[in-house]
C-alpha positions in Angstrom: 2.5 61.9 -13.0 3.8 65.5 -12.5 1.3 66.0 -9.7 2.5 62.8 -8.0 6.1 63.9 -8.2 5.2 67.3 -6.6 1.9 66.8 -4.8 0.2 69.5 -2.7 2.1 69.4 0.6 5.5 68.6 -0.8 7.7 65.9 0.7 5.4 64.8 3.5 2.4 64.5 1.2 4.5 62.4 -1.2 5.6 60.0 1.5 2.0 59.8 2.8 0.7 58.9 -0.7 3.4 56.2 -0.9 2.2 54.9 2.5 -1.4 54.9 1.4 -0.6 53.1 -1.8 1.2 50.3 0.1 -1.6 50.1 2.6 -4.3 49.8 -0.1 -2.3 47.2 -1.9 -2.3 45.0 1.2 -5.9 45.7 1.8 -6.7 44.7 -1.8 -4.9 41.4 -1.1 -7.0 40.6 2.0 -10.3 42.0 0.6 -10.2 39.6 -2.3 -9.3 36.6 -0.1 -11.1 37.2 3.2 -14.5 35.6 2.4 -12.9 32.5 0.9 -10.5 32.3 3.8 -13.2 32.4 6.4 -15.3 29.9 4.4 -12.7 27.3 3.4 -10.0 27.6 6.1 -12.1 28.6 9.1 -15.1 26.5 8.0 -17.8 29.1 8.5 -21.2 28.8 7.0 -23.0 31.8 5.4 -24.8 32.8 8.5 -21.8 33.1 10.8 -19.8 34.7 8.0 -22.5 37.4 7.6 -22.5 38.0 11.3 -18.7 38.3 11.4 -18.6 40.8 8.6 -21.6 42.7 10.1 -19.9 43.0 13.5 -16.8 44.3 11.7 -18.8 46.9 9.8 -20.4 48.2 13.0 -17.0 48.4 14.7 -15.7 50.4 11.7 -18.4 53.0 12.2 -16.8 53.9 15.6 -13.3 54.2 14.1 -13.8 57.6 12.5 -15.2 59.6 15.4 -12.7 58.0 17.9 -9.8 58.9 15.6 -11.0 62.5 15.1 -11.5 63.0 18.9 -8.0 61.5 19.6 -6.4 63.8 17.0 -7.4 66.8 19.1 -5.1 65.6 21.8 -2.4 63.3 20.3 -0.3 63.9 17.2 -1.9 62.4 14.1 1.4 60.8 13.0 1.6 58.7 16.2 -2.0 57.7 16.1 -1.7 56.5 12.5 1.4 54.5 13.3 -0.5 53.0 16.2 -3.4 52.0 13.8 -1.0 50.2 11.5 0.7 48.4 14.4 -2.8 47.3 15.7 -3.6 45.9 12.3 -0.3 44.0 12.2 -1.3 42.4 15.5 -4.8 41.4 14.4 -3.4 39.9 11.1 -1.0 37.9 13.2 -3.9 36.6 15.3 -5.7 35.5 12.2 -2.9 33.1 11.6 -3.5 31.3 14.9 -7.2 31.8 15.6 -10.0 30.0 13.7 -12.7 29.8 16.4 -15.7 32.0 15.6 -16.1 33.6 19.0 -12.4 34.5 19.0 -12.5 35.9 15.5 -15.3 38.3 16.3 -13.2 40.7 18.4 -10.2 40.3 16.0 -12.2 41.3 12.9 -13.9 44.1 14.9 -10.5 45.6 15.9 -9.2 45.2 12.4 -12.2 47.1 10.9 -12.1 49.8 13.7 -8.3 50.4 13.1 -8.8 50.5 9.3 -11.5 53.1 9.5 -9.6 55.1 12.0 -6.5 55.0 9.8 -8.3 56.3 6.8 -9.6 59.2 8.8 -6.2 60.0 10.2 -4.6 59.8 6.8 -7.0 62.4 5.4 -6.5 64.6 8.5 -2.8 64.5 8.0 -3.0 65.1 4.3 -5.5 68.0 4.5 -3.2 69.7 7.0 -0.1 69.5 4.8 -2.0 70.2 1.6 -4.0 73.1 3.0 -6.3 74.8 0.5 -5.2 72.3 -2.2 -6.7 69.4 -0.3 -9.1 68.6 -3.2 -6.2 68.0 -5.5 -4.5 65.8 -2.9 -7.7 63.8 -2.4 -7.9 63.2 -6.2 -4.3 62.0 -6.2 -5.0 59.7 -3.3 -8.1 58.2 -5.0 -6.0 57.4 -8.1 -3.2 55.9 -6.1 -5.5 54.0 -3.8 -7.4 52.4 -6.7 -4.1 51.4 -8.4 -3.1 49.8 -5.1 -6.4 47.9 -4.7 -6.0 46.6 -8.3 -2.4 45.4 -7.7 -3.5 43.8 -4.4 -6.3 42.0 -6.1 -3.9 40.7 -8.7 -1.5 39.4 -6.1 -4.4 37.8 -4.2 -5.5 36.0 -7.4 -2.2 34.1 -7.4 -2.8 32.8 -3.9 -6.4 32.0 -4.6 -5.4 30.0 -7.7 -3.1 27.8 -5.5 -6.0 27.5 -3.0 -4.1 25.8 -0.1 -4.2 26.8 3.5 -0.5 27.8 3.3 -1.3 30.1 0.3 -4.2 31.8 2.2 -1.9 32.4 5.2 0.8 33.8 2.9 -1.8 36.4 1.7 -2.4 37.3 5.3 1.3 37.8 5.9 1.4 40.0 2.7 -1.3 42.2 4.2 0.5 42.5 7.5 3.8 43.3 5.7 2.0 46.2 3.9 1.1 47.7 7.4 4.8 47.4 8.4 5.9 49.3 5.4 3.2 51.9 5.7 4.1 52.5 9.4 7.7 52.9 8.4 6.9 55.4 5.8 4.6 57.4 8.2 7.5 57.4 10.6 9.6 59.4 8.1 7.0 62.2 7.8 6.9 65.3 9.9 3.9 66.1 12.1 2.1 69.1 10.5 1.5 72.1 12.7 -1.9 73.0 14.2 -3.1 70.1 16.4 -6.9 69.8 16.0 -6.8 71.9 12.9 -7.0 71.0 9.3 -4.5 73.7 8.4 -2.2 75.6 10.7 -3.3 79.0 11.8 -2.6 81.8 9.3 -2.6 85.5 9.3 -6.3 85.5 8.2 -7.4 85.8 11.8 -8.6 82.1 12.0 -7.4 80.9 15.4 -7.7 77.6 17.1 -9.8 77.0 20.2 -8.0 77.3 23.5 -7.9 73.5 23.8 -9.8 70.3 23.2 -12.2 70.9 26.1 -13.0 74.4 24.9 -13.7 73.3 21.3 -17.3 72.9 20.2 -18.6 69.3 20.0 -19.8 68.0 16.7 -22.4 65.9 18.5 -24.2 69.1 19.6 -24.0 70.9 16.3 -27.3 70.3 14.6 -26.3 71.9 11.4 -23.2 69.7 11.0 -25.1 66.6 12.0 -27.6 67.4 9.3 -24.8 67.4 6.8 -23.5 64.1 8.0 -27.0 62.6 8.0 -27.6 63.6 4.4 -24.1 62.5 3.4 -24.8 58.9 4.3 -27.3 58.2 1.5 -25.2 60.3 -0.8 -22.5 57.6 -0.5 -24.7 54.9 -2.0 -22.7 54.7 -5.3 -20.4 52.1 -3.6 -23.3 49.7 -2.8 -24.9 50.2 -6.2 -21.6 49.3 -8.0 -20.6 46.4 -5.8 -24.1 44.9 -4.9 -26.9 46.4 -7.0 -25.5 46.1 -10.5 -24.2 42.5 -10.1 -27.3 41.2 -8.5 -29.6 43.0 -11.0 -27.6 41.6 -13.9 -27.8 38.1 -12.6 -31.5 38.0 -11.6 -33.3 40.5 -13.9 -31.4 40.7 -17.2 -30.1 38.4 -20.0 -26.6 39.8 -19.8 -23.8 37.2 -19.4 -22.3 36.9 -15.9 -18.8 37.6 -17.3 -19.9 41.3 -17.4 -19.9 41.5 -13.6 -16.1 41.8 -13.1 -16.0 44.4 -15.9 -17.9 46.7 -13.6 -15.0 46.8 -11.2 -12.3 47.0 -13.9 -14.1 49.9 -15.5 -14.5 51.6 -12.2 -10.8 51.3 -11.3 -9.6 52.5 -14.7 -11.9 55.5 -14.8 -11.0 56.5 -11.2 -7.3 56.4 -12.0 -7.7 58.3 -15.2 -10.3 60.9 -14.4 -10.3 61.6 -10.6 -7.8 64.5 -10.9 -9.8 66.2 -13.7 -13.1 65.8 -12.0 -11.8 67.2 -8.8 -11.2 70.5 -10.5 -15.0 70.8 -10.9 -15.6 70.4 -7.1 -12.8 72.7 -6.0 -13.6 75.1 -3.3 -16.7 75.4 -1.2 -19.0 76.6 -4.0 -17.8 73.9 -6.4 -18.2 71.2 -3.8 -21.8 72.3 -3.1 -22.6 72.3 -6.8 -21.1 68.8 -7.3 -23.5 67.4 -4.7 -26.4 68.4 -6.9 -24.7 66.8 -10.0 -24.1 63.7 -7.9 -27.9 63.2 -7.5 -28.6 63.8 -11.2 -25.8 61.3 -12.3 -27.1 58.6 -10.0 -30.6 59.2 -11.4 -29.2 58.6 -14.9 -27.6 55.3 -13.8 -30.9 54.2 -12.2 -32.8 54.9 -15.5 -30.2 52.8 -17.4 -30.7 49.9 -14.9 -34.4 50.1 -15.5 -33.8 50.0 -19.2 -31.7 46.9 -18.8 -34.5 45.0 -17.0 -35.6 42.0 -19.0 -33.4 43.0 -21.9 -31.3 40.6 -24.0 -27.6 40.0 -23.7 -26.3 42.9 -25.8 -28.9 45.6 -24.7 -28.6 44.7 -21.0 -24.8 44.6 -21.1 -24.5 48.0 -22.8 -27.0 49.6 -20.5 -25.5 48.2 -17.3 -21.9 49.1 -18.4 -23.2 52.7 -19.1 -24.8 52.7 -15.7 -21.5 51.6 -14.1 -19.8 54.5 -15.9 -22.3 57.0 -14.5 -22.0 55.5 -11.0 -18.3 55.9 -11.2 -18.7 59.5 -12.3 -20.9 60.1 -9.3 -18.3 58.4 -7.1 -15.6 60.7 -8.5 -17.6 63.8 -7.6 -18.7 62.5 -4.2 -15.2 61.5 -3.1 -14.0 65.1 -3.4 -17.0 67.2 -2.7 -18.0 65.2 0.4 -14.6 65.7 2.1 -14.3 69.3 1.0 -17.7 70.2 2.5 -16.9 68.2 5.7 -13.8 70.5 6.1 -15.3 73.9 5.3 -18.5 73.3 7.2 -16.6 72.5 10.4 -15.6 75.4 12.8 -11.9 76.2 12.9 -10.1 74.8 15.8 -12.2 71.7 16.1 -12.1 70.2 12.7 -10.4 67.0 13.6 -13.2 65.8 15.8 -15.8 67.2 13.3 -14.1 65.3 10.4 -14.1 62.2 12.6 -17.9 62.4 12.8 -18.2 63.1 9.1 -16.1 60.0 8.4 -18.9 57.8 9.7 -20.9 58.3 6.5 -19.0 55.8 4.5 -18.9 53.2 7.3 -22.7 53.5 7.9 -23.3 53.2 4.2 -21.2 50.1 3.9 -23.3 48.5 6.7 -26.8 49.7 5.7 -26.4 50.3 2.0 -26.5 46.6 0.8 -29.5 45.9 3.0 -31.3 49.0 1.6 -30.7 47.9 -1.9 -31.6 44.3 -1.6 -34.4 44.6 0.9 -36.1 47.8 -0.4 -35.0 49.0 -3.8 -34.5 45.7 -5.6 -37.5 44.2 -3.9 -39.7 46.9 -5.4 -38.3 46.2 -8.9 -37.8 48.9 -11.5 -40.0 51.3 -9.5 -37.6 50.9 -6.6 -34.7 52.1 -8.8 -36.7 55.0 -10.1 -37.6 55.9 -6.5 -33.9 55.7 -5.4 -32.8 58.0 -8.3 -35.5 60.6 -7.5 -34.7 60.5 -3.8 -31.0 61.0 -4.5 -31.7 64.0 -6.6 -33.9 65.5 -3.8 -31.3 64.7 -1.1 -28.6 66.2 -3.2 -30.5 69.4 -3.8 -31.3 69.6 0.0 -27.6 69.0 0.9 -26.5 71.7 -1.6 -28.9 74.3 -0.2 -28.1 73.4 3.4 -24.4 73.6 2.8 -24.6 77.0 1.1 -26.7 78.3 3.9 -24.2 77.1 6.5 -21.3 78.4 4.6 -22.9 81.8 4.4 -23.6 81.7 8.2 -19.9 80.8 8.8 -18.8 83.7 6.7 -16.8 81.5 4.3 -15.0 83.7 1.8 -16.4 83.4 -1.8 -19.6 81.9 -0.7 -22.6 83.3 -2.5 -26.0 84.0 -0.9 -28.3 80.9 -1.0 -30.2 81.0 -4.3 -33.9 80.5 -4.7 -35.1 77.0 -4.8 -34.4 75.4 -8.1 -31.8 77.9 -9.1 -28.6 76.5 -10.6 -25.3 78.3 -10.8 -24.1 78.9 -14.3 -21.0 76.8 -15.2 -19.0 79.9 -16.2 -19.7 81.6 -12.9 -18.9 78.5 -10.9 -15.6 78.1 -12.8 -14.8 81.8 -12.1 -15.5 81.3 -8.4 -13.3 78.2 -8.3 -10.5 80.0 -10.0 -10.7 82.7 -7.4 
């Protein structure tokens, strides 16, 4: 609570956290009701609903790089307000449009604006928070999860009523959240250093001469390698929301009532632990180390899922709840380390466009992750889960090594030489580097 009262970045960061909480509350309202709305009010079958959501997910992938590129030329504050206004318009269209062909572009624009807004929020926040962006990210995660939970609770009231008017009231509630979020962003001040994550300091780090002179992330093979590896290192989201529920239903004797406990447990742990876990991934070296721990933690969750296979109600329930806890712990580390590495691995003066490309990782994972789990991992049975865990460990080690090598090449202060394969930094040394 003390951190929320005086977050990194001061007044503007505090207002942005309020705006993000309001935004996520509205998003939670709509996320809990959207599938039922399209099914019962718009009359869609499963095939058309899947296509609609798939088109939205693909459109969302483009939101991050477009936002990052635009942030090199236009103030982030105005772009973010524009995204909120666009979503107000698309929510309004949902009230009057129920034809499938017309809904496709509406949902696509909504998802594109939502993904762009998330990237712009973090660009703004990392500029005002500076080197304490990891702490801000942890505060944001806690606030966002609280907002999602509140939104889902509000949505449950409307879903309980179940009428068309109730569903449309939920849509209006989501649109209202964008109005309030835009108003809050209006009261912030644009941070200095267009195109930068932090304003230039006396350290000698200077911005590029202009957007056209800045390097392109699409031609930077080292950074693209980081983004490519970061995509499968976001799979914790699909495991929690798709893998665990489906495996419980089809491969264990655990009661179905355990499924919602996964999300409740995840929300509570994120709110309580995100700030503490973020201290372990603070700074470039801590973020690189956290990537390796991410793989090991997901491997542990996969082993527990295998243990639950074919087990009775109690054993399966305990094993899967423990797996959900490990997946959440992996999420806590990833949410901070992924963004920290995305920032420090990008060249100064072009970080907005670079971070826009890095923001694609979560969007791609949301599109491909469920298909990978259902079509490959779960189709292979327990062996598939073991393979996923082992692959994540390997990818995490590769990402850690590649990140340290790029940090050393960029001359990032406090970055050690790349250790020999298999070497692991001692916790005491890592803590000492983070404190420095």
